[in-house]
Structure formats: structure tokens, C-alpha cells
N, C-alpha and C positions, 0 to 999 in steps of 0.2 A: 394198730396205732402203736408206735414204739414208746411214747411218753405222753400221757394225758396233760393237757394245760391247766393250769390252776390260776384264777383271777379272783380278788376280793375287792369289794366295791361298797360304797355307802349307799343306803336307800333311807328314805324318810319314813316308810310305813311296809312293815314286813308282810302284812295280809295283802297290800296291793302287789307286793313283789311276787309273793306266792301265785296269786291269780295271773299274773302276766307271763312268769316263767313257766309255771306248770300249766295253767288253764290255756294261756295263748300259745306259747312256744312248744309246749309238750314236754319240758323237762320233768324228771323224777326228783322229788324231795328225798334228801339224805339226812344227815345229823342236823339238829337244830337245838337253840336255847331260846328263851324269850328275846335275845338281842340279836342273833344271827342265824341263818339258815343256809345250808348248802344245797346245791342243786346239781344233778347230772345232766348237762346238757351236751348230747353227742358224745358222751364218754368223757366230757371234760369237767372239772369241779369248779363250779361258781360260788362264790361266798358272799352272800348279801348280809350286810351289817347296819342295822337300824342306828342312825346317826342323826341328831337333830340338825337339819339343814342339808342332809343328804349329800349329794355331790358337790354341793356348795360348801362343804366343811373340811377343806383340806387340812391334813395333820391330825385328822380325828383317829383316835384309837378305839379299839373294841377289846373287850375281855374274852380271851379263849383259855381255856383250861386254867384260870386264874392269872393269866398275864395279860398286860397291856400291848396289844400289836397293832401296827398301822393298819387301818381300815384300807386304805389306798395302797395296794401292792399286787404284784403278780409274780409267777414263777413257774417251776416245772415240778412234777412228780417224778422222781427219778427210781430206778432200782436201787436197792440198798447200797450195793457195792459202789455204785456210780456216785451216790450221794457222799459216802465216805471219801472217794476220791477227790470230789469237788471241794469237800472241807479242807483237805490236804493242800490243794491247789490255792484256794482263797488265803488259807494261812500263809503258805509260801509266798504268796505275792503282797503279803502285809496289808491287805484290805481289812479294816476294822470290822468286826460283826456288829450288827444292830442289836441282834440277839444271838448269843453264843449258841452253838451247836448243841441239841439236847433232846430229850424225849418229851412227848405230849400225850395225854391220854393213856398213860401206862397203865396196861391190864384190860383196857376196853377194847371193843371192836374196831376202833379207828386208831390205834397206838401207831405213833409216827416219830420218826426223826425230823427235826427241822432246824434251819437256822434263817436269819435275815440278814442282808446286807443292803447298803444304799449304792446305787450306780453314781457316776460322777455328778450328775444333774440332781441327785437327792432323791430319786425314785427308789422306793423299797421294793425288794425282791425277796420272795421266799422260796426256799428250796426244801423239799420234803421228800421222805421215803417211808413207805408203810411196811410194818413188819410182816402183814399179810396184804399183799398187793389187792386182792379181791375185795378187801374192805375198805376201799377208797371212798365209796358212798354208804357204808354200813351206818345204820343208826344206833 
């Protein structure tokens, strides 16, 4: 698989999400906090964020490494050089960043470069690259 898919979505109850994604679908649990949990589902990264109202809460944000990020977003996990090239393309196109390119979880197993942009319809997209690609689901 060339690029694992990443999607983040709101849930009302993390315990119920764990039971469904791990217990029912067979996903493996990755990193988590009391507010969110990552799942490895078929090699793809699913991030469930606990939000009052769950999926009925558009515009909700969740805290990730001390920053508010849109809970409803999707994107790709890219090789580092491809991520850097995409940053250059987005800048050249004049698309504003919702979150400027930068590093998250510095010095931790899941250290990553990330940025957010909105598509023309306002859908939030996140593009990330891991310093160590094998740490995509590291705890």
C-alpha cells in the first residue's frame, strides 16, 4: 500500500468506539488520550475524537499535542519528501493553511510533520509525514 489513509471523526463515547472498532471490526488500538484514540484498520489510521453530540457536532475541535484541530477531517500520510513537496505546491497555489506546516509529538514515537487546509467547500484536510514511518500506530 503506497500511502495509508487517515481520517478523523467525532464519537460520543470512546469506550463504545473501542468496543466497535477493536472488538467488532478487528482494528488495533494505537496512541490515545482521554479525549481521542487512534485505530489501525487495515493499515489505515482512524482517529476517533470524543465530542459532545458526536457526529452531530460539525465544527467541533479536539486537542492534539496542545492544539485545537478540526475533528472532522481527512487526509493522507505521505513520505517526508512528498509532504515537503506538497507544502511547496500549496504555498505556490496561494491556498491558505488552516494550520501552518509544523511538527507534532516532537521527540516521541509518533513524531510527525503536519498541516491542515480547507477544500473549496470548507472540508478540513490534514496531510502528515512521520519521521519514522513505522511509528504510524506507535503508542
